[in-house]
C-alpha positions as CSV (number, residue, x, y, z in Angstrom):
1,X,-0.1,0.0,0.1
2,X,3.2,2.5,0.7
3,X,4.0,2.0,-3.2
4,X,0.4,3.0,-4.1
5,X,0.3,6.1,-1.5
6,X,3.7,7.2,-3.2
7,X,2.3,6.9,-6.8
8,X,-0.9,8.8,-5.7
9,X,1.2,11.5,-4.4
10,X,3.4,11.7,-7.3
11,X,0.4,11.9,-9.3
12,X,-1.3,14.2,-7.4
13,X,1.3,16.6,-7.5
14,X,1.9,16.6,-11.3
15,X,-1.8,16.9,-11.6
16,X,-2.0,19.9,-9.1
17,X,0.9,21.6,-11.0
18,X,-0.6,20.8,-14.3
19,X,-3.9,21.9,-13.1
20,X,-2.8,25.1,-11.7
21,X,-1.1,26.4,-14.7
22,X,-4.1,25.2,-16.7
23,X,-6.1,27.8,-14.7
24,X,-3.5,30.3,-15.7
25,X,-3.9,29.3,-19.1
26,X,-7.7,29.3,-19.1
27,X,-7.6,32.7,-17.3
28,X,-5.3,34.1,-19.9
29,X,-7.6,32.7,-22.7
30,X,-10.8,34.5,-20.8
31,X,-8.7,37.4,-20.8
32,X,-7.5,37.5,-24.6
33,X,-11.0,36.6,-26.1
34,X,-13.8,37.2,-23.2
35,X,-16.4,34.4,-22.0
36,X,-19.1,35.9,-23.7
37,X,-18.2,37.4,-26.9
38,X,-18.3,37.0,-30.8
39,X,-15.0,34.8,-30.7
40,X,-15.5,32.8,-27.5
41,X,-18.0,30.2,-28.6
42,X,-16.4,30.0,-32.0
43,X,-13.1,29.0,-30.1
44,X,-14.9,26.8,-27.7
45,X,-16.8,24.7,-30.3
46,X,-13.3,24.4,-32.4
47,X,-11.7,23.1,-29.2
48,X,-14.6,20.5,-28.3
49,X,-14.4,19.0,-31.9
50,X,-11.1,17.4,-32.0
51,X,-11.4,16.3,-28.2
52,X,-14.5,14.6,-29.5
53,X,-13.4,12.9,-32.3
54,X,-10.0,11.6,-30.2
55,X,-12.2,10.4,-27.5
56,X,-14.0,8.1,-30.1
57,X,-10.7,6.5,-31.7
58,X,-8.4,6.7,-28.9
59,X,-9.0,7.7,-25.3
60,X,-11.6,5.2,-23.9
61,X,-10.1,2.2,-26.1
62,X,-6.4,2.7,-24.7
63,X,-7.7,3.2,-21.0
64,X,-9.9,0.2,-20.9
65,X,-7.5,-2.0,-23.0
66,X,-4.0,-1.1,-23.0
67,X,-2.9,-1.6,-19.3
68,X,-4.9,-5.2,-19.1
69,X,-3.1,-6.2,-22.6
70,X,0.3,-5.1,-21.6
71,X,-0.2,-7.1,-18.0
72,X,-0.8,-9.9,-20.1
73,X,2.0,-9.4,-22.5
74,X,4.8,-9.0,-20.2
75,X,5.0,-12.9,-19.4
76,X,6.0,-13.1,-23.1
77,X,9.9,-13.6,-23.6
78,X,10.4,-10.2,-24.9
79,X,8.6,-8.7,-21.8
80,X,5.9,-7.3,-24.3
81,X,8.3,-5.1,-26.4
82,X,6.8,-6.6,-29.4
83,X,3.3,-5.8,-28.6
84,X,4.2,-2.3,-27.5
85,X,6.1,-1.6,-30.7
86,X,3.3,-2.8,-32.9
87,X,0.5,-1.2,-31.1
88,X,2.2,2.3,-30.8
89,X,2.8,2.1,-34.8
90,X,-0.8,1.1,-35.4
91,X,-1.9,3.9,-33.1
92,X,0.0,6.5,-34.9
93,X,-0.9,5.5,-38.2
94,X,-4.6,5.4,-37.4
95,X,-4.4,8.9,-35.4
96,X,-2.6,10.5,-38.5
97,X,-5.4,9.1,-40.8
98,X,-8.1,10.2,-38.8
99,X,-6.5,13.9,-38.2
100,X,-5.9,14.3,-41.7
101,X,-9.5,13.4,-42.8
102,X,-11.1,15.6,-39.9
103,X,-9.3,18.6,-40.8
104,X,-10.3,18.3,-44.4
105,X,-13.8,18.1,-43.2
106,X,-13.7,20.9,-40.8
107,X,-16.6,23.1,-42.2
108,X,-18.8,20.3,-42.0
109,X,-17.7,19.2,-38.5
110,X,-18.3,22.8,-37.3
111,X,-21.7,22.9,-38.7
112,X,-22.7,19.6,-37.2
113,X,-21.6,21.2,-33.5
114,X,-24.3,23.8,-34.2
115,X,-22.3,26.9,-34.3
116,X,-24.5,29.9,-35.4
117,X,-23.9,31.1,-38.8
118,X,-22.7,34.6,-38.1
119,X,-19.5,32.7,-36.4
120,X,-19.4,29.6,-38.4
121,X,-16.5,31.2,-40.6
122,X,-14.1,31.8,-37.6
123,X,-15.0,28.7,-35.9
124,X,-13.8,26.8,-39.1
125,X,-10.6,28.8,-39.4
126,X,-9.9,27.9,-35.5
127,X,-11.0,24.4,-36.4
128,X,-8.1,24.0,-39.2
129,X,-5.3,24.6,-36.8
130,X,-7.0,22.8,-33.6
131,X,-8.2,19.4,-35.4
132,X,-4.3,18.2,-36.0
133,X,-4.6,17.8,-32.2
134,X,-6.3,14.6,-32.5
135,X,-2.7,12.7,-33.7
136,X,-0.9,14.4,-30.6
137,X,-3.6,13.4,-28.1
138,X,-3.8,9.9,-29.3
139,X,0.0,9.9,-29.1
140,X,0.4,11.1,-25.5
141,X,-2.6,8.8,-24.1
142,X,-0.8,5.6,-26.1
143,X,2.6,6.5,-24.9
144,X,1.5,7.7,-21.5
145,X,-0.4,4.2,-20.8
146,X,2.6,2.4,-22.0
147,X,4.6,4.1,-19.0
148,X,1.9,3.8,-16.6
149,X,1.3,0.1,-17.2
150,X,5.4,-0.1,-16.8
151,X,4.4,1.7,-13.3
152,X,6.3,4.5,-14.3
153,X,3.4,7.2,-13.4
154,X,5.1,10.5,-13.3
155,X,6.0,11.5,-17.1
156,X,2.1,10.9,-18.0
157,X,1.1,13.3,-15.4
158,X,3.8,15.9,-15.8
159,X,3.8,16.1,-19.5
160,X,0.8,18.4,-19.3
161,X,2.8,20.7,-17.3
162,X,4.9,21.3,-20.5
163,X,2.0,22.0,-22.5
164,X,0.3,24.5,-20.3
165,X,3.9,26.3,-20.0
166,X,3.8,26.5,-24.1
167,X,0.2,27.4,-24.3
168,X,0.7,30.4,-21.5
169,X,3.7,31.6,-23.8
170,X,1.5,31.8,-26.7
171,X,-1.4,33.4,-25.1
172,X,0.9,35.9,-23.6
173,X,2.3,36.7,-26.9
174,X,-1.4,37.0,-28.4
175,X,-2.0,39.6,-25.9
176,X,1.0,41.4,-26.2
177,X,0.7,41.6,-29.8
178,X,-3.2,42.0,-30.2
179,X,-4.4,43.1,-27.0
180,X,-7.2,41.6,-24.6
181,X,-10.6,41.4,-24.6
182,X,-10.7,42.4,-20.9
183,X,-9.0,45.8,-21.7
184,X,-11.5,46.8,-24.6
185,X,-10.3,44.9,-27.5
186,X,-13.3,43.1,-28.9
187,X,-11.4,41.1,-31.7
188,X,-14.3,41.4,-34.2
189,X,-12.1,41.2,-37.3
190,X,-9.8,38.3,-36.8
191,X,-6.5,38.0,-39.1
192,X,-4.7,34.7,-40.2
193,X,-1.8,35.7,-37.4
194,X,-4.2,35.8,-34.8
195,X,-6.0,33.0,-35.6
196,X,-2.7,31.1,-35.9
197,X,-1.1,32.2,-32.9
198,X,-4.2,31.3,-30.6
199,X,-5.2,27.9,-31.9
200,X,-2.0,26.8,-33.2
201,X,-0.6,27.7,-30.0
202,X,-2.8,25.5,-28.5
203,X,-1.8,22.5,-30.9
204,X,1.9,23.2,-30.6
205,X,1.7,22.7,-26.6
206,X,-0.4,19.4,-27.0
207,X,2.7,18.3,-29.6
208,X,5.1,19.0,-27.1
209,X,3.3,17.1,-24.5
210,X,3.1,14.1,-26.4
211,X,6.7,14.0,-28.2
212,X,8.5,14.5,-24.9
213,X,7.1,11.2,-23.4
214,X,9.5,9.3,-25.8
215,X,12.3,10.9,-23.5
216,X,10.9,8.4,-20.8
217,X,10.7,5.2,-22.6
218,X,14.6,4.3,-22.2
219,X,14.1,4.5,-18.5
220,X,11.6,1.7,-18.4
221,X,13.8,-0.4,-20.8
222,X,11.8,0.5,-24.0
223,X,13.0,1.5,-27.3
224,X,10.7,2.5,-30.2
225,X,10.8,1.3,-33.5
226,X,7.9,1.1,-36.1
227,X,6.8,-2.1,-36.6
228,X,3.9,-2.6,-39.0
229,X,3.6,-6.5,-38.6
230,X,0.3,-6.2,-36.6
231,X,-0.5,-9.8,-36.3
232,X,0.5,-12.4,-33.2
233,X,0.3,-10.1,-30.3
234,X,-3.4,-10.8,-29.0
235,X,-4.6,-7.5,-31.3
236,X,-7.3,-9.6,-32.3
237,X,-8.3,-9.8,-28.3
238,X,-7.7,-6.3,-28.2
239,X,-9.7,-5.6,-31.0
240,X,-12.9,-7.6,-29.5
241,X,-12.6,-5.7,-26.5
242,X,-12.6,-2.2,-28.2
243,X,-15.8,-2.9,-29.6
244,X,-17.7,-2.2,-26.6
245,X,-15.5,0.6,-25.4
246,X,-16.1,2.3,-28.9
247,X,-19.7,1.9,-28.8
248,X,-19.7,3.6,-25.4
249,X,-17.6,6.4,-26.7
250,X,-19.6,7.0,-29.6
251,X,-22.8,7.1,-27.6
252,X,-21.1,9.5,-25.4
253,X,-20.1,11.6,-28.1
254,X,-23.5,11.9,-29.6
255,X,-24.7,13.0,-26.0
256,X,-22.1,16.0,-26.1
257,X,-22.9,16.5,-29.6
258,X,-26.4,17.4,-28.5
259,X,-25.3,19.4,-25.5
260,X,-23.0,21.6,-27.4
261,X,-26.1,22.2,-29.9
262,X,-28.2,23.4,-27.5
263,X,-25.6,25.3,-25.5
264,X,-24.8,27.4,-28.6
265,X,-28.3,27.7,-29.5
266,X,-28.6,30.3,-26.6
267,X,-26.7,32.9,-29.0
268,X,-23.3,35.0,-28.7
269,X,-24.9,37.4,-25.9
270,X,-25.6,34.4,-23.2
271,X,-23.4,31.8,-21.5
272,X,-22.9,28.8,-23.8
273,X,-20.0,26.3,-24.9
274,X,-17.2,28.5,-23.8
275,X,-18.6,29.3,-20.6
276,X,-19.3,25.9,-20.0
277,X,-16.0,24.7,-21.1
278,X,-14.3,27.0,-18.4
279,X,-16.8,25.9,-15.8
280,X,-15.8,22.3,-16.8
281,X,-12.1,23.2,-16.0
282,X,-13.1,23.8,-12.2
283,X,-15.0,21.2,-12.1
284,X,-12.3,18.9,-13.1
285,X,-9.8,20.3,-10.9
286,X,-10.9,18.4,-7.8
287,X,-11.5,15.2,-10.0
288,X,-8.3,15.3,-11.7
289,X,-6.1,16.0,-8.8
290,X,-7.9,13.6,-6.4
291,X,-10.0,10.7,-8.4
292,X,-7.7,10.4,-11.5
293,X,-4.4,10.1,-9.4
294,X,-5.9,7.8,-6.9
295,X,-7.6,5.5,-9.3
296,X,-4.6,5.3,-11.7
297,X,-2.3,4.3,-9.0
298,X,-5.0,1.7,-8.0
299,X,-5.7,0.7,-11.7
300,X,-2.8,-1.4,-12.3
301,X,-3.0,-3.4,-9.1
302,X,-6.4,-4.2,-9.8
303,X,-5.5,-5.5,-13.2
304,X,-3.1,-7.5,-11.6
305,X,-5.5,-9.1,-9.1
306,X,-7.9,-9.6,-11.5
307,X,-5.3,-11.5,-13.9
308,X,-4.7,-13.9,-10.9
309,X,-8.1,-14.2,-9.8
310,X,-7.8,-12.7,-6.6
311,X,-11.1,-11.3,-6.0
312,X,-10.7,-10.4,-2.0
313,X,-7.5,-8.0,-3.2
314,X,-9.5,-6.5,-5.8
315,X,-12.3,-5.5,-3.8
316,X,-10.2,-4.4,-1.1
317,X,-8.5,-2.1,-3.3
318,X,-11.8,-1.0,-4.7
319,X,-13.0,-0.2,-1.4
320,X,-9.8,1.9,-0.5
321,X,-9.8,4.2,-3.6
322,X,-13.5,4.7,-3.4
323,X,-13.6,5.7,0.2
324,X,-10.3,7.9,-0.2
325,X,-12.0,9.4,-3.3
326,X,-15.1,10.3,-1.2
327,X,-13.2,11.6,1.6
328,X,-11.8,14.4,-0.4
329,X,-14.1,14.7,-3.4
330,X,-17.4,15.3,-0.9
331,X,-15.6,18.3,0.8
332,X,-14.1,19.6,-2.8
333,X,-17.8,19.6,-3.9
334,X,-19.0,21.5,-0.8
335,X,-16.5,24.2,-0.9
336,X,-16.9,24.9,-4.8
337,X,-20.4,25.2,-4.7
338,X,-20.2,27.9,-1.9
339,X,-17.3,29.5,-3.6
340,X,-18.7,29.1,-7.2
341,X,-19.3,32.6,-7.8
342,X,-16.2,34.2,-6.4
343,X,-14.4,31.7,-8.2
344,X,-16.1,33.0,-11.4
345,X,-15.2,36.2,-10.8
346,X,-11.6,35.5,-10.7
347,X,-12.3,34.6,-14.4
348,X,-14.6,37.3,-15.8
349,X,-17.0,40.1,-14.6
350,X,-19.4,38.0,-16.0
351,X,-19.5,35.8,-12.8
352,X,-23.0,35.5,-12.1
353,X,-23.8,33.1,-15.9
354,X,-20.6,31.2,-15.2
355,X,-21.0,30.5,-11.4
356,X,-24.7,29.2,-12.3
357,X,-23.3,26.8,-14.4
358,X,-20.3,25.9,-12.3
359,X,-22.9,25.2,-9.3
360,X,-25.1,23.0,-11.8
361,X,-21.9,20.9,-12.9
362,X,-20.8,20.5,-9.2
363,X,-23.7,18.9,-8.0
364,X,-22.7,15.8,-10.0
365,X,-18.9,15.9,-9.2
366,X,-19.3,13.1,-6.2
367,X,-21.0,10.5,-8.6
368,X,-18.7,11.5,-11.6
369,X,-16.0,10.8,-9.7
370,X,-17.2,7.3,-8.6
371,X,-18.7,6.5,-12.1
372,X,-14.8,6.9,-13.1
373,X,-13.6,4.4,-10.6
374,X,-16.4,2.0,-11.3
375,X,-15.4,2.0,-15.0
376,X,-11.9,1.4,-14.6
377,X,-12.6,-1.5,-12.2
378,X,-14.8,-3.1,-15.1
379,X,-11.8,-2.4,-17.5
380,X,-9.1,-3.9,-15.0
381,X,-11.7,-7.2,-15.2
382,X,-11.3,-7.1,-18.9
383,X,-15.1,-6.1,-19.0
384,X,-15.8,-3.2,-21.6
385,X,-19.3,-4.3,-22.2
386,X,-20.8,-3.2,-19.0
387,X,-19.5,0.2,-19.0
388,X,-21.3,0.4,-22.6
389,X,-24.4,-0.6,-20.8
390,X,-24.5,2.0,-17.8
391,X,-23.0,4.6,-19.8
392,X,-26.1,4.0,-22.4
393,X,-28.2,4.9,-19.6
394,X,-26.6,8.3,-19.0
395,X,-26.6,9.0,-22.6
396,X,-30.4,8.3,-22.7
397,X,-31.0,10.4,-19.9
398,X,-28.7,13.5,-21.0
399,X,-30.1,13.5,-24.6
400,X,-33.8,13.5,-23.5
401,X,-32.9,16.1,-20.7
402,X,-30.8,18.5,-22.8
403,X,-33.4,18.5,-25.4
404,X,-35.7,19.6,-23.2
405,X,-33.4,22.5,-22.0
406,X,-34.2,24.0,-25.8
407,X,-37.5,25.3,-23.7
408,X,-35.5,27.2,-20.8
409,X,-34.8,30.7,-21.3
410,X,-31.1,31.8,-23.1
411,X,-30.0,33.4,-19.8
412,X,-29.9,30.0,-17.9
413,X,-30.0,27.3,-20.8
414,X,-26.2,26.5,-20.0
415,X,-26.8,26.0,-16.6
416,X,-29.9,23.6,-17.3
417,X,-27.5,21.8,-19.6
418,X,-25.3,21.3,-17.0
419,X,-27.6,20.2,-14.7
420,X,-29.1,17.7,-16.6
421,X,-25.4,16.2,-17.0
422,X,-25.3,15.7,-12.9
423,X,-28.5,14.1,-12.7
424,X,-27.2,11.7,-15.4
425,X,-24.1,11.6,-13.5
426,X,-25.8,10.2,-10.4
427,X,-28.2,7.6,-12.4
428,X,-25.1,6.3,-13.8
429,X,-23.3,6.1,-10.6
430,X,-25.8,3.9,-8.7
431,X,-26.4,1.4,-11.9
432,X,-22.6,1.1,-12.0
433,X,-22.0,0.2,-8.5
434,X,-25.1,-2.0,-8.5
435,X,-23.5,-4.0,-11.8
436,X,-20.0,-4.2,-10.3
437,X,-21.7,-5.7,-7.1
438,X,-23.3,-8.4,-9.3
439,X,-20.0,-9.0,-10.9
440,X,-17.7,-9.4,-8.1
441,X,-20.3,-10.7,-5.5
442,X,-20.0,-7.5,-3.6
443,X,-18.0,-4.1,-3.4
444,X,-17.6,-3.7,0.2
445,X,-20.8,-1.8,0.2
446,X,-21.6,-1.2,3.8
447,X,-18.2,0.0,4.5
448,X,-18.5,2.7,1.5
449,X,-22.1,3.5,2.5
450,X,-21.0,4.0,5.9
451,X,-18.2,6.3,5.0
452,X,-20.4,8.2,2.4
453,X,-23.2,9.3,5.0
454,X,-20.5,10.8,7.6
455,X,-18.8,12.6,4.5
456,X,-22.2,14.2,3.1
457,X,-23.1,15.2,6.8
458,X,-20.1,16.9,7.3
459,X,-20.2,18.4,4.1
460,X,-23.4,19.9,4.5
461,X,-22.4,21.7,7.9
462,X,-19.2,22.8,5.9
463,X,-21.6,24.2,3.7
464,X,-23.6,25.9,6.0
465,X,-20.4,27.6,7.7
466,X,-19.1,28.5,4.5
467,X,-22.2,30.3,3.4
468,X,-22.3,32.0,6.6
469,X,-19.1,33.4,6.4
470,X,-19.7,34.6,2.5
471,X,-22.7,36.8,3.8
472,X,-20.2,38.4,6.8
473,X,-17.8,39.0,4.0
474,X,-20.6,41.0,1.8
475,X,-22.7,38.3,-0.1
476,X,-22.7,37.9,-4.0
477,X,-24.3,41.0,-5.0
478,X,-22.6,43.3,-8.0
479,X,-19.8,45.6,-6.0
480,X,-20.0,43.0,-3.0
481,X,-16.2,42.2,-1.5
482,X,-16.3,38.9,-2.8
483,X,-17.0,39.5,-6.1
484,X,-15.8,43.0,-6.4
485,X,-12.5,41.9,-8.4
486,X,-10.1,38.9,-9.1
487,X,-8.0,39.3,-5.9
488,X,-11.0,40.3,-3.4
489,X,-12.4,36.6,-4.8
490,X,-9.3,34.8,-4.4
491,X,-8.9,36.3,-0.6
492,X,-12.8,35.4,0.0
493,X,-12.6,31.9,-1.6
494,X,-9.5,31.1,0.8
495,X,-11.2,32.6,3.8
496,X,-14.1,30.5,3.3
497,X,-12.1,27.3,1.9
498,X,-10.3,27.3,5.4
499,X,-13.7,27.6,7.5
500,X,-15.2,24.9,5.6
501,X,-12.0,22.5,6.2
502,X,-12.0,22.9,9.5
503,X,-16.1,22.5,10.1
504,X,-15.3,19.4,7.7
505,X,-12.6,17.7,9.3
506,X,-14.1,18.8,12.7
507,X,-17.9,16.8,12.1
508,X,-15.9,14.0,10.8
509,X,-14.3,13.6,14.3
510,X,-17.5,14.1,16.0
511,X,-19.1,11.2,13.7
512,X,-16.0,9.0,14.6
513,X,-15.1,8.7,10.7
514,X,-12.6,5.7,10.5
515,X,-11.5,7.6,7.2
516,X,-10.2,10.7,8.7
517,X,-7.8,8.9,10.7
518,X,-6.6,7.2,7.2
519,X,-6.8,10.4,5.2
520,X,-4.9,12.4,8.2
521,X,-1.9,9.5,8.3
522,X,0.7,11.4,6.0
523,X,0.2,14.4,8.2
524,X,0.0,12.9,11.7
525,X,3.0,10.4,10.5
526,X,5.4,13.4,9.6
527,X,4.4,15.2,12.9
528,X,5.4,12.0,14.7
529,X,1.7,11.0,15.7
530,X,0.4,7.3,15.1
531,X,-2.1,6.7,12.5
532,X,-3.8,3.8,11.0
533,X,-2.3,1.9,8.0
534,X,-4.8,2.2,5.1
535,X,-6.5,-0.8,4.0
């Protein structure tokens, strides 16, 4: 368990640095083009398109298949090297082909994603520079998962730091060269240089993020060479597993397509795709730092347990990971909901529109992270069919609910879409845990639920205390201290966050939560105290 703890800490630290730099990048982007402006939704949609296509062809397939397959291939005489070279070669060919075709189809794809006609030409221009990201996103995931499977977790987590540094540099150059929306430059007339620097700079960052991972292959005993002999290394087995994952991702992206169309329908003067992207970035901060780091560290272990048929060890690791995630994610959700409007004010003066969307997303943060945990548990069991089934239920709820949002006024339409996504995540989480329990004969459910109700009670108490302090600081009305400017918003968020953390930990102590001692173990050990070993 100590190795898992160290791996989780390494992943969390890399993710934290990356997310903080990602915040800086997002803040600069909002300053450059605004959050509700002519260019905002055009650029936002142009960046959604490559990520959506990448998710369909690569992300889930690799995450679902690569680690279990490499664990199995590692028993081969060459330690799995032939399999890795064949898979990476095949992946690079597929990613390149899809990126080229998608770039040629940029005008059609922008229309498909519902960009209003008056913004379509600009969005298409952005897309020509953004769509090559498909190749580099796929390569990054492929190379990174190989390193993770070799238990070299750091490079995959820290590579996005380089991406963000490159993106920050290009955004700073854009602002210096062409001015910022935040200082009155509305950028209604976009030149080739402006488009190339903004969208091309983002693509350059992702390219560097992917290519730098080759540097770390030698450290795990690998040397890449192209191998087009794709037969004989169980790729057929991988293809069968990929079928269900591909179907799941297509269903998910169909739901995303509907969300984007409904969000874009609000028009350029209301919160839309770009506001939702920035709210999602904040939403993903605790998920990425906490849930992804913990699950990534446990994932390979669970795949090994599954390969050996050790159900008891698998169940123990799943329970430990789920409770560790909930301990931190419940507090994160509570704190971010209370401080959503001040956090939005850090980005933009249109904080009310963005804050409302953020709150709607945060309602579903806990189930979203638990679904991620359950999906990876099924993947480690070599089961990609069951995640497809419970994701299909989520997609059905999203499509129906989001289409209803067409009837919601444009002022709150984006928030309504976000709320539908949160409700769908809750339904998906319940179904996923029920199916996993059926598959494994139990998921230590009594212990998980016993932890969850304590976290929820402590979270509600912390929210009440945090909201009270926010009122004492002046409230959320225009001109009030917590939303009077970016610096004041940061100060108010920090004060309220500290108050909420004290209340949360205090209530868990009152409720005698066994997970509190486990969660505080690293701090107590460094202070010379004695803490229970996680299990």
